[in-house]
MARBA-3410 file (N, C-alpha, C, O; in Angstrom, 1 decimal):
204
0.8,-1.2,0.0,0.0,0.0,0.0,0.9,1.2,0.0,1.8,1.3,0.8 ~ 0.6,2.2,-0.8,1.4,3.4,-0.9,1.1,4.3,0.3,0.1,4.1,0.9 ~ 2.1,5.1,0.6,2.0,5.9,1.9,0.8,6.8,1.9,0.2,7.0,3.0 ~ 0.5,7.5,0.8,-0.7,8.4,0.9,-2.0,7.7,1.2,-2.8,8.2,1.8 ~ -2.1,6.5,0.6,-3.3,5.7,0.9,-3.4,5.4,2.4,-4.5,5.5,2.9
-2.4,4.9,3.0,-2.4,4.6,4.4,-2.7,5.9,5.2,-3.4,5.8,6.2 ~ -2.1,7.0,4.8,-2.3,8.2,5.6,-3.8,8.6,5.5,-4.3,9.0,6.6 ~ -4.4,8.4,4.4,-5.8,8.8,4.3,-6.7,7.8,5.1,-7.7,8.2,5.6 ~ -6.3,6.6,5.1,-7.0,5.6,6.0,-6.9,6.0,7.4,-7.9,5.9,8.2 ~ -5.8,6.5,7.8,-5.6,6.9,9.2,-6.5,8.1,9.5,-7.0,8.2,10.6
-6.6,9.0,8.6,-7.4,10.2,8.8,-8.9,9.7,9.0,-9.6,10.2,9.9 ~ -9.3,8.8,8.1,-10.7,8.4,8.1,-11.0,7.7,9.5,-12.1,7.9,10.0 ~ -10.1,7.0,10.0,-10.3,6.3,11.2,-10.5,7.2,12.4,-11.3,6.8,13.3 ~ -9.8,8.3,12.5,-9.8,9.0,13.8,-10.1,10.5,13.6,-10.1,11.2,14.6 ~ -10.4,11.0,12.4,-10.7,12.4,12.3,-11.9,12.8,13.2,-12.8,12.1,13.3
-11.8,13.9,13.8,-12.8,14.4,14.7,-12.5,14.0,16.1,-13.2,14.5,17.1 ~ -11.5,13.1,16.4,-11.2,12.7,17.7,-10.0,13.5,18.2,-10.0,14.0,19.4 ~ -9.0,13.6,17.4,-7.8,14.3,17.8,-7.0,14.6,16.6,-7.4,14.3,15.5 ~ -5.9,15.3,16.7,-5.0,15.5,15.6,-4.4,14.1,15.2,-4.2,13.3,16.1 ~ -4.2,13.9,13.9,-3.9,12.6,13.4,-2.5,12.4,13.1,-1.9,13.1,12.3
-1.8,11.5,13.8,-0.4,11.1,13.4,-0.4,10.4,12.1,-0.9,9.2,12.0 ~ 0.1,11.0,11.0,0.1,10.3,9.7,1.4,9.6,9.6,2.1,9.6,8.6 ~ 1.8,8.9,10.7,3.2,8.4,10.8,3.4,7.1,10.1,4.5,6.8,9.6 ~ 2.4,6.2,10.1,2.6,4.9,9.6,2.8,4.8,8.1,3.2,3.8,7.6 ~ 2.4,5.8,7.5,2.2,5.8,6.0,3.5,5.5,5.3,3.6,4.6,4.4
4.6,6.3,5.5,5.7,6.3,4.6,6.6,5.1,4.7,7.3,4.8,3.8 ~ 6.5,4.4,5.8,7.6,3.6,6.2,7.4,2.1,6.4,8.4,1.4,6.6 ~ 6.2,1.6,6.3,6.1,0.2,6.5,5.4,-0.5,5.3,5.7,-1.7,5.0 ~ 4.5,0.2,4.6,3.7,-0.5,3.6,4.3,-0.6,2.3,3.8,-1.4,1.5 ~ 5.4,0.1,2.0,5.9,0.1,0.6,6.5,-1.2,0.2,6.7,-1.5,-1.0
6.9,-2.1,1.1,7.4,-3.4,0.8,6.4,-4.3,0.1,6.8,-5.3,-0.6 ~ 5.1,-4.0,0.2,4.1,-4.8,-0.5,3.8,-4.3,-1.9,3.1,-4.9,-2.6 ~ 4.4,-3.1,-2.3,4.1,-2.5,-3.6,5.2,-2.8,-4.5,6.3,-2.1,-4.3 ~ 5.1,-3.6,-5.5,6.2,-3.9,-6.4,6.6,-2.7,-7.3,7.7,-2.7,-7.8 ~ 5.8,-1.7,-7.4,6.1,-0.5,-8.2,6.6,0.7,-7.4,6.8,1.8,-7.9
6.8,0.4,-6.1,7.2,1.5,-5.2,8.4,2.3,-5.7,8.5,3.5,-5.8 ~ 9.5,1.5,-6.1,10.7,2.2,-6.5,10.6,2.9,-7.8,11.5,3.7,-8.1 ~ 9.5,2.7,-8.5,9.4,3.5,-9.8,8.8,4.9,-9.5,8.9,5.8,-10.4 ~ 8.3,5.1,-8.3,7.6,6.4,-8.1,7.9,7.0,-6.7,7.3,8.0,-6.3 ~ 8.9,6.4,-6.0,9.3,7.0,-4.7,10.8,6.9,-4.5,11.5,6.0,-5.0
11.3,7.9,-3.8,12.7,7.9,-3.4,12.8,8.2,-1.9,12.1,9.2,-1.5 ~ 13.5,7.4,-1.1,13.5,7.6,0.3,15.0,7.8,0.8,15.8,7.0,0.4 ~ 15.2,8.8,1.6,16.6,8.9,2.2,16.4,9.2,3.7,15.3,9.5,4.1 ~ 17.4,9.0,4.5,17.3,9.0,5.9,18.2,10.1,6.6,18.6,9.9,7.8 ~ 18.5,11.1,5.8,19.2,12.2,6.5,18.9,13.5,5.7,18.6,13.5,4.6
18.9,14.6,6.5,18.5,15.9,5.9,19.5,16.3,4.8,19.2,16.9,3.8 ~ 20.8,16.0,5.0,21.8,16.3,4.1,21.6,15.6,2.7,21.7,16.2,1.7 ~ 21.2,14.3,2.8,20.9,13.6,1.5,19.6,14.2,0.9,19.5,14.3,-0.3 ~ 18.6,14.5,1.7,17.4,15.1,1.2,17.6,16.4,0.5,17.1,16.6,-0.6 ~ 18.5,17.2,1.1,18.8,18.5,0.4,19.5,18.3,-0.9,19.3,18.9,-1.9
20.5,17.3,-0.9,21.2,17.0,-2.1,20.4,16.5,-3.2,20.6,16.9,-4.4 ~ 19.4,15.7,-2.9,18.5,15.1,-3.9,17.3,16.0,-4.3,17.0,16.1,-5.5 ~ 16.7,16.6,-3.3,15.5,17.3,-3.5,15.6,18.8,-3.6,14.7,19.5,-4.0 ~ 16.7,19.4,-3.2,16.9,20.8,-3.2,17.0,21.4,-1.9,16.4,20.9,-0.9 ~ 17.7,22.5,-1.8,17.9,23.2,-0.5,16.9,24.3,-0.2,17.0,25.0,0.8
15.9,24.4,-1.0,14.9,25.5,-0.8,13.6,25.0,-0.2,12.6,25.8,-0.1 ~ 13.5,23.7,0.2,12.3,23.1,0.7,12.2,23.1,2.2,11.2,22.6,2.8 ~ 13.2,23.7,2.9,13.2,23.8,4.3,13.5,22.5,5.1,13.3,22.4,6.3 ~ 13.9,21.5,4.3,14.0,20.2,4.9,15.2,20.1,6.0,15.1,19.4,6.9 ~ 16.2,20.9,5.8,17.3,20.9,6.7,17.0,21.7,8.0,17.8,21.8,8.9
15.8,22.3,8.0,15.4,23.1,9.2,14.4,22.4,10.0,13.8,23.0,11.0 ~ 14.0,21.2,9.7,12.9,20.5,10.3,13.3,19.9,11.7,12.5,19.9,12.6 ~ 14.5,19.5,11.9,15.0,18.9,13.1,15.5,19.9,14.1,16.4,20.7,13.8 ~ 15.0,19.9,15.3,15.5,20.8,16.4,16.6,20.1,17.1,16.6,18.9,17.3 ~ 17.5,20.9,17.6,18.6,20.4,18.5,18.1,20.2,19.9,17.6,21.2,20.5
18.1,19.0,20.4,17.5,18.7,21.7,18.4,17.7,22.4,19.2,17.0,21.8 ~ 18.3,17.7,23.7,19.0,16.7,24.5,18.4,15.3,24.2,17.2,15.2,24.0 ~ 19.2,14.3,24.3,18.6,12.9,24.1,19.3,12.2,22.9,20.3,12.7,22.4 ~ 18.7,11.1,22.5,19.3,10.4,21.4,19.2,11.2,20.1,18.4,12.1,19.9 ~ 20.1,10.8,19.2,20.0,11.4,17.8,18.7,11.1,17.2,18.4,9.9,17.1
17.9,12.0,16.7,16.6,11.7,16.1,16.8,10.9,14.9,17.7,11.0,14.1 ~ 15.8,10.0,14.6,15.7,9.3,13.3,14.9,10.2,12.4,13.8,10.7,12.7 ~ 15.5,10.4,11.2,14.8,11.2,10.2,14.6,10.4,8.9,15.4,9.5,8.6 ~ 13.5,10.7,8.2,13.2,10.0,6.9,12.5,10.9,6.0,11.6,11.7,6.5 ~ 12.8,10.9,4.7,12.3,11.8,3.7,11.9,11.0,2.5,12.7,10.3,2.0
10.6,11.0,2.1,10.1,10.2,1.0,9.5,11.1,0.0,8.5,11.8,0.3 ~ 10.0,11.1,-1.3,9.4,11.9,-2.4,8.6,10.9,-3.2,9.0,9.8,-3.6 ~ 7.4,11.4,-3.5,6.5,10.6,-4.4,6.3,11.4,-5.7,6.1,12.6,-5.7 ~ 6.5,10.7,-6.9,6.4,11.3,-8.2,5.9,10.3,-9.2,5.6,9.2,-8.8 ~ 5.8,10.7,-10.4,5.3,9.8,-11.4,6.4,8.7,-11.7,7.5,8.9,-11.2
6.1,7.7,-12.5,7.0,6.7,-12.8,8.3,7.2,-13.5,8.4,8.4,-13.8 ~ 9.2,6.2,-13.8,10.5,6.5,-14.4,11.4,7.3,-13.4,11.7,8.5,-13.6 ~ 11.8,6.6,-12.4,12.5,7.1,-11.2,13.6,8.0,-11.6,13.7,9.2,-11.1 ~ 14.6,7.6,-12.4,15.8,8.3,-12.6,15.5,9.7,-13.2,16.3,10.6,-12.9 ~ 14.5,9.8,-14.0,14.2,11.1,-14.7,13.4,12.0,-13.8,13.7,13.1,-13.6
12.4,11.4,-13.2,11.4,12.3,-12.5,11.8,12.8,-11.1,11.3,13.8,-10.6 ~ 12.7,12.1,-10.5,13.2,12.6,-9.2,13.9,13.9,-9.3,14.2,14.6,-8.3 ~ 14.3,14.3,-10.5,15.0,15.6,-10.8,14.0,16.6,-11.4,14.5,17.8,-11.6 ~ 12.8,16.3,-11.7,11.9,17.1,-12.4,10.7,17.4,-11.5,9.8,16.6,-11.4 ~ 10.7,18.6,-10.9,9.6,19.0,-10.0,8.2,19.0,-10.6,7.2,19.0,-9.9
8.2,19.2,-11.9,6.9,19.2,-12.6,6.2,17.8,-12.4,4.9,17.7,-12.6 ~ 6.9,16.8,-12.1,6.3,15.5,-12.0,6.2,15.1,-10.5,5.6,14.0,-10.2 ~ 6.6,15.9,-9.6,6.5,15.6,-8.2,5.1,15.8,-7.6,4.4,16.7,-8.0 ~ 4.7,14.9,-6.8,3.4,15.0,-6.1,3.5,15.5,-4.7,2.9,16.5,-4.3 ~ 4.2,14.8,-3.9,4.3,15.2,-2.5,5.6,14.6,-1.9,6.2,13.7,-2.4
6.0,15.3,-0.8,7.2,14.9,-0.1,6.8,14.8,1.4,6.3,15.7,2.0 ~ 7.1,13.6,2.0,6.8,13.4,3.4,8.0,13.2,4.2,9.0,12.6,3.7 ~ 8.1,13.8,5.3,9.3,13.7,6.2,8.8,13.5,7.6,7.7,13.8,8.1 ~ 9.8,12.9,8.4,9.5,12.7,9.8,10.8,12.9,10.6,11.9,12.7,10.1 ~ 10.6,13.5,11.8,11.7,13.5,12.8,11.2,12.8,14.0,10.2,13.2,14.7
11.8,11.6,14.3,11.4,10.8,15.5,12.4,11.1,16.6,13.5,10.6,16.5 ~ 12.0,11.8,17.6,13.0,12.2,18.6,13.4,11.1,19.6,14.3,11.3,20.4 ~ 12.7,10.0,19.5,13.1,8.8,20.3,14.3,8.1,19.7,15.0,7.3,20.4 ~ 14.6,8.5,18.4,15.9,7.9,17.8,15.7,6.7,17.1,16.7,6.2,16.5 ~ 14.5,6.1,17.0,14.3,4.8,16.3,13.2,4.9,15.3,12.2,5.6,15.5
13.5,4.2,14.2,12.5,4.1,13.1,11.2,3.5,13.7,11.2,2.6,14.4 ~ 10.0,4.1,13.2,8.7,3.7,13.6,8.3,4.0,15.1,7.3,3.7,15.5 ~ 9.2,4.7,15.8,9.0,5.0,17.2,8.1,6.2,17.3,8.6,7.4,17.2 ~ 6.8,6.0,17.6,5.9,7.2,17.8,5.4,7.2,19.2,4.4,7.8,19.5 ~ 6.2,6.6,20.1,5.8,6.7,21.6,6.5,7.9,22.2,6.0,8.5,23.2
7.6,8.4,21.5,8.2,9.6,22.0,7.8,10.7,21.0,7.1,10.5,20.1 ~ 8.3,11.9,21.3,7.9,13.1,20.5,8.3,12.9,19.1,9.4,12.3,18.8 ~ 7.5,13.5,18.2,7.9,13.4,16.8,7.2,14.5,16.0,6.2,15.1,16.4 ~ 7.7,14.7,14.8,7.2,15.7,13.9,7.0,15.1,12.5,7.9,14.4,12.0 ~ 5.9,15.4,11.9,5.6,15.0,10.5,5.6,16.3,9.6,5.0,17.3,10.0
6.1,16.2,8.4,5.9,17.2,7.4,5.5,16.6,6.1,6.1,15.7,5.7 ~ 4.5,17.3,5.5,4.0,16.8,4.2,4.0,18.1,3.3,3.4,19.1,3.6 ~ 4.6,18.0,2.1,4.7,19.1,1.2,3.9,18.6,-0.1,4.3,17.6,-0.7 ~ 3.0,19.4,-0.5,2.3,19.1,-1.8,2.8,20.1,-2.8,2.9,21.3,-2.5 ~ 3.1,19.6,-4.0,3.7,20.5,-5.0,2.7,21.1,-5.9,3.0,21.9,-6.8
1.4,20.8,-5.7,0.3,21.4,-6.4,-0.7,21.8,-5.4,-1.1,20.9,-4.6 ~ -1.2,23.0,-5.4,-2.2,23.4,-4.4,-3.6,22.8,-4.7,-4.5,23.0,-3.8 ~ -3.8,22.2,-5.8,-5.1,21.6,-6.1,-5.0,20.0,-6.0,-5.9,19.3,-6.5 ~ -4.0,19.5,-5.3,-3.9,18.1,-5.1,-5.1,17.6,-4.4,-5.5,18.1,-3.4 ~ -5.8,16.5,-4.9,-7.0,16.0,-4.3,-6.8,15.6,-2.8,-7.8,15.5,-2.1
-5.6,15.2,-2.4,-5.4,14.7,-1.1,-5.3,15.9,-0.1,-5.3,15.7,1.1 ~ -5.3,17.1,-0.6,-5.4,18.3,0.3,-6.8,18.5,0.8,-7.1,18.5,2.0 ~ -7.7,18.6,-0.2,-9.1,18.8,0.1,-9.9,17.5,0.5,-10.7,17.6,1.4 ~ -9.5,16.4,-0.1,-10.2,15.2,0.2,-11.4,14.9,-0.6,-11.7,15.6,-1.6 ~ -12.2,13.9,-0.2,-13.4,13.5,-1.0,-14.4,13.0,0.0,-14.1,13.0,1.2
-15.5,12.6,-0.5,-16.5,12.0,0.3,-16.0,10.7,1.0,-16.5,10.3,2.1 ~ -15.1,10.0,0.3,-14.6,8.7,0.8,-13.5,8.9,1.8,-13.5,8.3,2.8 ~ -12.6,9.8,1.5,-11.4,10.1,2.4,-11.3,11.6,2.7,-11.2,12.4,1.8 ~ -11.3,12.0,3.9,-11.0,13.4,4.3,-9.5,13.7,3.8,-8.7,12.8,3.8 ~ -9.3,14.9,3.4,-8.0,15.4,3.0,-7.2,15.9,4.2,-7.6,15.9,5.3
-6.0,16.4,3.9,-5.1,16.9,4.9,-5.7,18.1,5.6,-5.4,18.3,6.8 ~ -6.5,18.9,4.9,-7.1,20.0,5.6,-8.0,19.6,6.7,-8.3,20.4,7.6 ~ -8.5,18.4,6.7,-9.3,17.9,7.8,-8.6,17.9,9.1,-9.2,17.9,10.2 ~ -7.2,17.8,9.1,-6.4,17.9,10.3,-6.7,19.2,11.1,-6.6,19.2,12.3 ~ -7.0,20.2,10.4,-7.2,21.5,11.0,-8.6,21.7,11.5,-8.9,22.6,12.3
-9.5,20.8,11.1,-10.9,20.8,11.5,-11.5,22.2,11.4,-12.2,22.7,12.3 ~ -11.3,22.9,10.3,-11.9,24.2,10.0,-11.4,25.2,11.0,-12.2,26.2,11.2 ~ -10.3,25.1,11.5,-9.8,26.1,12.5,-9.5,27.4,11.7,-9.0,27.4,10.6 ~ -9.9,28.5,12.4,-9.6,29.8,11.8,-8.5,30.5,12.4,-8.2,31.7,12.1 ~ -7.8,29.8,13.3,-6.6,30.4,14.0,-5.5,30.6,13.1,-5.1,29.7,12.3
-4.9,31.8,13.1,-3.7,32.1,12.2,-2.6,32.8,13.1,-2.9,33.5,14.1 ~ -1.4,32.7,12.6,-0.3,33.4,13.2,0.7,33.7,12.1,1.0,32.8,11.2 ~ 1.4,34.8,12.2,2.4,35.2,11.2,3.8,34.8,11.8,4.1,35.3,12.9 ~ 4.5,34.0,11.1,5.8,33.6,11.5,6.8,34.0,10.5,6.8,33.5,9.3 ~ 7.7,34.9,10.8,8.7,35.4,9.8,8.1,35.8,8.5,8.6,35.6,7.4
6.9,36.5,8.6,6.3,37.0,7.4,5.4,36.0,6.7,4.7,36.4,5.7 ~ 5.3,34.8,7.2,4.5,33.7,6.5,3.2,33.5,7.4,3.3,33.3,8.6 ~ 2.0,33.5,6.8,0.8,33.3,7.5,0.6,31.8,7.7,0.6,31.0,6.7 ~ 0.5,31.4,8.9,0.3,30.0,9.3,-1.0,29.7,9.9,-1.4,30.4,10.9 ~ -1.8,28.8,9.3,-3.1,28.4,9.9,-2.8,27.2,10.8,-2.1,26.3,10.3
-3.4,27.2,11.9,-3.0,26.1,12.9,-4.1,25.6,13.8,-5.2,26.3,13.8 ~ -3.9,24.5,14.4,-4.8,24.0,15.4,-4.0,23.3,16.5,-3.1,22.5,16.2 ~ -4.4,23.5,17.7,-3.8,22.8,18.9,-4.8,21.7,19.3,-6.0,21.8,19.1 ~ -4.3,20.7,19.9,-5.1,19.6,20.5,-4.3,18.7,21.4,-3.2,19.0,21.8 ~ -5.0,17.7,21.9,-4.3,16.7,22.7,-5.0,15.3,22.5,-6.2,15.3,22.1
-4.3,14.3,22.9,-4.9,13.0,22.9,-4.4,12.2,24.1,-3.7,12.8,24.9 ~ -4.7,10.9,24.2,-4.3,10.1,25.4,-2.8,9.9,25.4,-2.2,9.8,26.5 ~ -2.1,9.9,24.3,-0.7,9.7,24.2,0.1,10.9,24.4,1.2,10.9,24.9 ~ -0.4,12.0,23.8,0.4,13.3,23.8,-0.4,14.5,24.3,-1.5,14.7,23.9 ~ 0.2,15.2,25.2,-0.4,16.3,25.8,-0.5,17.5,24.8,-1.4,18.3,24.8
0.5,17.6,23.9,0.6,18.7,23.0,0.6,18.2,21.5,1.6,17.7,21.0 ~ -0.6,18.2,20.9,-0.7,17.9,19.5,-1.0,19.2,18.7,-1.6,20.1,19.2 ~ -0.4,19.2,17.5,-0.4,20.5,16.7,-0.4,20.1,15.3,0.3,19.2,14.8 ~ -1.2,20.9,14.5,-1.1,20.8,13.0,-1.1,22.2,12.5,-1.8,23.1,13.0 ~ -0.3,22.5,11.4,-0.3,23.8,10.8,-0.2,23.6,9.3,0.3,22.6,8.8
-0.8,24.6,8.6,-0.7,24.7,7.1,-0.1,26.1,6.7,-0.6,27.1,7.3 ~ 0.8,26.1,5.8,1.3,27.3,5.3,1.8,27.1,3.9,1.9,25.9,3.4 ~ 2.1,28.2,3.1,2.6,28.1,1.8,4.0,28.6,1.7,4.3,29.6,2.4 ~ 4.8,28.0,0.9,6.2,28.4,0.7,6.6,28.1,-0.7,6.5,27.0,-1.2 ~ 6.9,29.1,-1.5,7.3,29.0,-2.9,6.1,28.5,-3.7,6.4,27.9,-4.8
4.9,28.7,-3.3,3.7,28.1,-4.0,3.4,26.7,-3.6,2.4,26.2,-4.1 ~ 4.2,26.1,-2.8,3.9,24.7,-2.4,3.1,24.8,-1.1,3.3,25.7,-0.3 ~ 2.3,23.7,-0.8,1.5,23.7,0.4,2.1,22.8,1.4,2.4,21.6,1.1 ~ 2.4,23.3,2.6,3.0,22.5,3.7,2.0,22.2,4.8,1.3,23.1,5.2 ~ 2.1,21.0,5.3,1.4,20.6,6.5,2.4,20.1,7.5,3.1,19.1,7.2
2.4,20.7,8.6,3.3,20.3,9.7,2.5,19.8,10.9,1.6,20.5,11.3 ~ 2.9,18.6,11.4,2.3,18.1,12.6,3.4,17.9,13.6,4.5,17.5,13.3 ~ 3.0,18.1,14.9,4.0,17.8,16.0,3.2,17.2,17.1,2.1,17.5,17.4 ~ 3.9,16.3,17.8,3.3,15.5,18.9,4.3,15.4,20.0,5.4,14.9,19.8 ~ 3.9,15.9,21.2,4.9,15.9,22.3,4.1,15.6,23.6,3.0,16.0,23.8
4.8,14.9,24.5,4.3,14.6,25.8,4.5,15.7,26.8,3.7,15.9,27.7 ~ 5.6,16.4,26.7,6.0,17.4,27.7,6.4,18.7,27.2,6.4,19.7,27.9 ~ 6.7,18.8,25.9,7.2,20.1,25.3,6.1,20.9,24.6,5.8,20.5,23.4 ~ 5.6,21.9,25.2,4.6,22.7,24.5,5.1,23.5,23.4,4.3,24.1,22.6 ~ 6.4,23.7,23.3,7.1,24.5,22.3,7.6,23.8,21.1,8.1,24.4,20.2
7.4,22.5,21.0,7.9,21.7,19.9,7.4,22.3,18.6,8.1,22.4,17.6 ~ 6.1,22.6,18.6,5.4,23.0,17.4,6.0,24.4,16.9,6.4,24.4,15.7 ~ 5.9,25.4,17.7,6.3,26.7,17.2,7.8,26.9,17.1,8.2,27.6,16.2 ~ 8.5,26.2,17.9,10.0,26.2,17.8,10.4,25.6,16.4,11.3,26.1,15.7 ~ 9.7,24.6,16.0,10.0,24.0,14.7,9.6,24.9,13.6,10.4,25.1,12.6
8.4,25.5,13.7,8.0,26.4,12.6,8.9,27.6,12.5,9.3,28.1,11.4 ~ 9.3,28.2,13.7,10.1,29.4,13.7,11.5,29.1,13.0,12.0,29.9,12.3 ~ 12.0,27.9,13.3,13.3,27.5,12.8,13.2,27.3,11.3,14.0,27.7,10.5 ~ 12.1,26.6,10.8,11.9,26.3,9.4,11.7,27.6,8.6,12.3,27.7,7.5 ~ 11.0,28.6,9.1,10.6,29.8,8.4,11.6,30.9,8.6,11.4,32.0,7.9
12.6,30.7,9.4,13.6,31.8,9.6,14.4,32.1,8.3,15.0,31.1,7.7 ~ 14.3,33.3,7.9,15.1,33.7,6.7,14.5,33.4,5.3,15.2,33.5,4.3 ~ 13.2,33.0,5.3,12.6,32.6,4.0,12.1,33.8,3.3,11.9,33.7,2.1 ~ 11.8,34.9,3.9,11.3,36.1,3.3,12.4,36.9,2.6,12.1,38.0,2.0
END
C-alpha cells in the first residue's frame, strides 16, 4: 500500500477525535508494492534530502537540536514513474513526506515526533479530500486560528490525545507549495512553534 493511501485511511479512522499522526504511512507499507521504487525515493538524512530534492524546501530546518538520542529522520518523495528522470523534475513531483522521530528509532511514535508533508500542487485532491477520504485540511478541523511567523501566514490547530499532551497541526505556503506540519509531544509545548520558527527563519 502506498503511503498516501495509508495516511488517508488513518485520517478516516480518527478524524474528529484528535490530531492525526500520519506516521505509519511512509515507512512500512511500501514493501508490499512492487512498483514503489518506480515512483518513490527515500533517504534518511537531511543532508541527503537537500542534495537530492533541493535546498529550498526547508528540509534541513525540520529537526530541532535537543538533548537525548540522535533523532531518526526519513524523507520520501512521491512522483510519477520513471524514477531516474522524475526525481529531478519537480513538474512530476506530487508530495514529499518527512519525519523526525525524537526517540531515535524508526517507527517510534511513543516519543515526541514531527511530520511534514509538502504538496507540490495546491489543487492536489489529497489536500481537500473527498466523500470517501478526508484530506489533509481535515487535520485543521476548519480552524480559523492564524499566526504570522517570519512573514508567513500559518493556519494552525492545537489539540491533545491520550498519548500526547501537545498535538499540533499547521498549514502554510512556501514558494507556492502547500506545507502541512504536525507535531506531537508529551511534555514540550514549544515543539510546534519552535519547529515552525526555525523552518521559516530567513525565508522572506
